[in-house]
N, C-alpha and C positions, 0 to 999 in steps of 0.2 A: 389113469386114476388111481389114487392111494385111498384104501381103506384101512380102518383099525380093525384089529384082531378083536374078538367078542372075549370076554372073561371067560376063560376056560380052567380056573385054578379050583382048589378045594371047597368044599361047601363051607359056607360061613354061618354060623347061627344067627338068627334074625336080630338079636340085640347087639351083634357085632358089626353089622351091616353099616358101612361108612357112606355118609352122603353129603354133599354140598348142596346148601340151599339157597336159591337166588329168590330175593323177597322183593318184588315190585311194590313202589309207592302208589297203592291204589287210588289214592286222594287226587291224583293229577290227571286221571281219566284217559290214559296214553291209549292209543290205537294198538290192535294187534301187532301191527308192522313196528311200531315205536316200543313197546313192550318186547318184542322180539330181538330189536337192536341192542336194547339196554340189557338183556341178558346174554346176548354176545359179547359187551364190554364186559360183563361181568366174568366170563370166561377168559377174558385176557388176564384179569387181575389173579385169577386161580394161577394161570401158566406163570405170571410174575412170581408168586409165591414160590412155586415149585421151582422157577430157575435160582431165585436167589432165598432159599431156604434159612441161611445162616443167621438172620436176625429173629427167626422164630422160635418159640419155646420148643425142645426137643420132642415132647409129646405131639406137639403140631405137625413137627416135621415127621416124626414115625406115621401119623395118620394120613399125613398126604400121600407118603408112600404107599401105605396100605389102600387108601382110596384108588390109587392107579391101579395097583395090583387087583384090586377087585372088580375093575371094570369101569371106574369114574361115574358113579351114580349121581344125577342132580335131580333135585327136585324143585319146580318154579311153583312159588306162592305168590298170594295176593295180600298185602296189608291193607285192610278196607279203610282204615281211619289213619290221619296224621298221628293219633296218640300211638297207636299200635305201632307203627312204622317208627317211632322214636324208641319204643320198648325194645324192637328187634335190634336197632342201633345200639343200643344201652346193653342189652343183655347176651348178645352174640359177639364172637369173635369173628372178624373178616373186614372187608373193604365197602366203603360208600362209592357209589357210581353218581356222578355229577354231569349234567348234561350242557353239552356248548351252546344251546339254545337257538340251535337252526331252525328246528321244526318242532311244533306242539308244545313245547315247554318252555318256561323262562331259562335264561342263561344262569347255570349254576344250580338248576333245581335238583334235588336230591330225587334221583328216578328209581336206585335200585340199591340193595345191599347183599353181597355174596359172602356166605360163611365159611370158615376153614371147615374141613371135613367133621362131622361129628357121628360119633357111633349111635345108631338108632335107640340105642337103650340110654343115652347120656343127651340127648339134644335137649336145649334150653327150652324151658316151659312155654316161652313166647311162640316158639314154632308150633307149637299144638294148640295155639289160642283159637277160638272159634272165628276170630275176624281175620285169621292168617290162613287162609284157603289156598287149596291147588288153583293155580291159574287157568282160565278155562277160555281165555281170549277168543 
């Protein structure tokens, strides 16, 4: 079995901690299993960003590298309403996950959004909105 090493680098100031946010579309009422699978799909989008960074702004490329160097922190959030999920899509940089419609949700349903890495001190305000809470599935 292969395991990834834990972050063992220099201390990072709280405001400089880099985190990728997976925001689930809470209005779909996904089960815990469905939410987990959609979060996993979002991980694939992050891997694709890292594999093909040439099309990304230089700042995003540097933050992707820093995010990996810091140990790849991920926070999963739940957008409780369609309006808040729309704000996340509009105000954050990242990728939208759409479902194939095989279980629980319709084909093409917008299930989750994964952001580029954000420094804790610079996250878009919508990610701190009271209706974008930690997922507790």
